[in-house]
N, C-alpha and C positions, 0 to 999 in steps of 0.2 A: 492581663488587665488592660483596659483602655484608658489612655490618658488624654483628656480633652484639652486641658490647659494646666501648665505648671508654672508658677511664678517663683523664680529663685530670689532669695534675699540673703544678706549676711546676718548672722546672729551671734558672732563671736566677739563683738566689741563690748567694752564695759558699758553697762547701763542699757544694753540693747535687748533686754528681755522681752520687750513688747512683741518682737517678731516670733520669739519662741512661744509666747502665750497664744498669739494668733494661729500659729501652726497647730498647736495642741487643740485649741478650740475648733478650728476649721476641720482638721482631720477627724476629730471625734464626732463632730456634727455631721460631716459628710458621709463617713464610712464606718462610724462606730469604732474607730481605732485610734488609740493615742499612745504616745511615748515612743514612736518609731524614730530611731536616730539614723539619719542618712550618713553614708560613709564620708570620711574626711576628704577634702580636696586641697590641692597645693596652690596657695595664693602667690607664693614667691619661692625662689630657690631655697631649699633647706627649711621651709616653714610650712608645715601642714596645719591647716586650720579647720575647725569643725564648722559645717554649714548646715542649715536647715532649709527645707523647701516649705514655704508658706502656702498651703493649699487653701485658697480663699473661697469661701462660700459667699459669692459676691452680693447676693441679696442683702446680707447682713454686714459685710465687711468692706465692700468696695463700691464701685461706681454703678453697676447695673446688674440686673438679674441674668446670670449665666446658667448653663447646664451644670449638673453635678460634675465636679472636676476630677475626682479620683475614685474609681470604683472599688479599689482594694488597696491594701498597703503596698508601697513601692517595692520592687524586687531589690535584693541585697546589692546587686551590682550597679544599681542606678546611682550615678554620680552627677551632681548638679554644681556647676561652677559658682563660686561666691561672687556675686555682683551686687552693686548698690541698688537700692530701690529705684524703680523707674520714676521719672518725673510725673507719671500718671498718679502715683501716690503722693509724692512730695508737693505737688501743686495744689492739693486739697486746701481750701480755705483762702487761697490767694485772691487779692483784689485784681481788677482788670489791669491796672498799672503794673502790678507785680508780675502778672502773667506775661505781659509784653516785655518787661525787663528780662525775665528768664529766657524768653524766646530770642531776644536780641543777643544775649550772651552765647546762645547756641547757633546763631545765624539762621534761625528758622522763621517761617511765616505762619501766622495763625489762620486756621480754617474756622470760619464763623458761620454756621448754618442758622437759618431763620425758619421757625415754624409758627403757625397760628394756634394759640391755646384753644382747646375745645373742638378742633376739627381733626378727625370726625367726632371725637368725644374726649373728655379729659383723661380717662384711663389710658387711651391710646397716646395722648400727649405725654403722659408720665413715662410710658415705655419708650416713646420716641426720644425723650431727653436722655434716658439711660443708654439707649443704643448710640445716639450721636456722641455722647461722652466717650463710650467705649471705642467708637470708630477713630477717635483721635481729635475731636473738636477741642479747641482751646478756649473758646467762649461760645455760648449758645444764646442766640437772640430769640426771645419769645414774645410774640405779638399778642396784645390784648385786643380782642375783637371789638369793633365799634360799628355803628350803623353808617358812618360816613368817613371812611378812611381815605382822605384826600390824596395822600402821597402814594397810594397803592394802585396797582393795575388790576385788571379783571380777575386774575387768578387769586390774589390775596383778598380782594373784595368778596369774591364768592366764598372763600374759606371763612371769612368773618361772618357772612350771612348764615352759613351753615352752623357755625359755632353758636351764634346768638339764638338761632332757631332751636338748638338743643338745650337752651337755658343756661349757657355759659355766662358767668358774671365774674366780677373782680374778686369777690369773697371766695367763690369756688376755686378760682385760679390760685389764690394765696393758700388755700387749704391743701390743694394738690402739691404746690411747691414746698410746703412745710414738710411733707413726707419725702419728697424726691430729692431735694437739694442735699440732704445728708448722705445720699447714696451715690452722688456723682462727684467728680473731682474738679471740673471746670466751672468757672463763674457763669452765672446767668445774668443776662441783661434784658430788661423788659423794654418793649417798644409800645408806647401808649400815646394816644392823642390827648391833647390838652383838655378838651371838653370832658373826656371821660374822667380825668384826674380831678378836675374842678368839681364835678358832680359827686365824686366819691369823697372829696375833701383832701386838699394837698397834704396837711400834716398827717392825717390818718393814713393816706396812701404811702407816704414815705416811712412812717413808723412800721406799717405792715411789711414793707419791703425789707426793712432792717431785721424785723423779728423772724422772718422766714429765711433770711440769708441771701436775698437778691443783691448783687453787687453793682449793677449799672442800670441806667435809664436813658432811653432815647425818646425825645418828644418831637416828632417831625414839624409840628406847627406851633412850637413854643414861641410866643412873641419875643422879639429881641429885648424889649424893655423889662421882661420878666426873668431874663436869664440870671442876673446877679442875685436877686432875691431867692430864686428857686435853687440856685447852686448852694447858697448859704444854708438853706433848710435841708438840702440833700446831704451836705457834709455832716450835719448833726446826726444823720442816720447812716453814715458810712456808705452812702450811695454816690457813685461817680456819674455825673451828668455828661453824656456824650452829645456833642453838637455836630451839625451837618453842614457841609459846604458842597458846592457844585462847580463844574468848570466855568460857569458864568459869574461866580461870586467875585466881586471886585477885590483887588489886592489888599487894601486897607481893611475892608470888612472881613476878609479871610484871615488877616493877621489877628484881628480882635476875636474872631470866633475860635481860632486855634488857641489863643491864649486862655480863653475861658473854658474850653472843652477839657473834660477830665477823662482819664482812662485811655482814650484814643480820639482821634479826629475822624469822623465819618465822611468820606468823599463819595458822594453819589456820582456815578460815572456819567450821568447825563441829567439834564433838567426834566421835570415831568414825573410820571408815575413809574413804579417798579414794573418788572416783567422781563422774562427771558428775551435775549436778543441774539442774532446770529454772530455778531462781532462786538468787540469792545471799542468804545469811542477812542480814536487815536489821540485825542486831545488829553486824555488822562495821563499819559506819560509826561507831557509837558507840565500839567498841573501838579503832578507829584513832585517834579523837580522844583517847581515854584514854591510849593509848601515847605520843602526841605530848607529853603532859604529863610522861611518865616518862623519855623518852629522845629524843635527836636522831638516833639511828641509823636507817638506812633500814628500812622495813617492807615485806615482800613477802607477798602473800596467795595462798594455794593452797587446794586441796580444792574440787571441784565446779565449777570454772570451765571452761566449754565453748562459750561463744557470744561473738560480738563485743560484744553488749550487756552481758555480764558484765564484759568487759575495760573498756569505756567507763565503766560504773558504778563499778568499783573505782578507776579513774583519777580520776574526779571526786570520789570520797570521800577521796582523798589517799594512796592506796597508792603506794609507790615502785617496786614491781615486781608483776607478775602472773604466777603460776605455773599452767601448763596441763599436766596430766599424762594422766589416763585417756582423755580424748578423742583425744589423739595416739597413745597406746599402742594403743588399739582399732583405729585406722586401719592402723597398721603390722602389728599381729599378726593381723588378721582379713582382710586383703586376699587376693585370689586369687594374687598373686605379690609378691615383694619389690619389684619395680619399680613395680607398681601401688600398693603401700603407700606408697612414697616419694613418688610423684606426688600421692597424696591428702593425705599429710602436708604436703607443700610448699604445696599449694593452700589447705588449711585454715589453716596458720600464716600465710600471706600475708593471708588474709581477716581474721584476728584483728588483725594489725598494721595493715593498711590501713583497718580499720574504726574505729580509735581515733587521733585526731589527736595525742594525747599520747605515743604510741609512736613512737620514732624510725624513720623509714622507711629501708629498706635501701639500700645503694649500688647493688646490681644489681636491676633491676626485671624 
């Protein structure tokens, strides 16, 4: 028999029947077989414990649609070590702050990809979210397309235009997210421009975010005088408002923004629009050190990151998260087909994660 993926879990602890139920449900659903007991494995000297392999039909039980996992019952000699559930499962439902707290304990850095909702279409966006989650993303940033994305470069502007031309709107995005968020483990952060939110209605927008399970919000053009009131409304709906600074932000202003930002502080590596660049602004290392003296909140760096060496460099400089946007958006939007775009996006994302030891490796390889 062919084994595509096997997820080992422990099922011998008191009250741990959930794993056993999942194994039974998944194995029966996948291959019409139930009740198979895997052989015992030895967890410590003199103590053999029973273990079960949870074969997850991921469309229903985990983060993204995978291929059928097990073609037939496992052979009698198959022995799977008892190991705790991966953080890929245990991270489900965490806030952005909790996600960074977990990563800090592990000494890891967050990979945060950005994609534009609706480019090339919303069904592809939904699958992209599943794939990025399974690749090992710790947070996914999803852009709401608008007609005048001031902070974005030509790649993301073009993606927004394509999405709008396909009829993408906020209601359709929330409808898609309502289905997808239950299937992935990492939190979603929306990036939306202030005018789009105002037209939709601030209370309505935040309530909708909460109802579908979106955990964070970035508003590049949020007026400073609106931050306090917006943050208050966001908290009512369990949404963390992430604020942005740049290397040119003055120290006292940076201190105030860092204090007000929730989830993490977004450091744009340079002033101006987004877009892939050949190298990282060397000032970022100094700015990261400066921010560390102002706040203990996590700091994620974005704008212009497009290569594994960029990710490694920012990780060694002390960034808590690395945001990659235009390079991924370009692959999705300019591929010959949605399927080809998804394949290229997955390969590129894995190359970034695998190329940096400080990024947590995904459960599924």
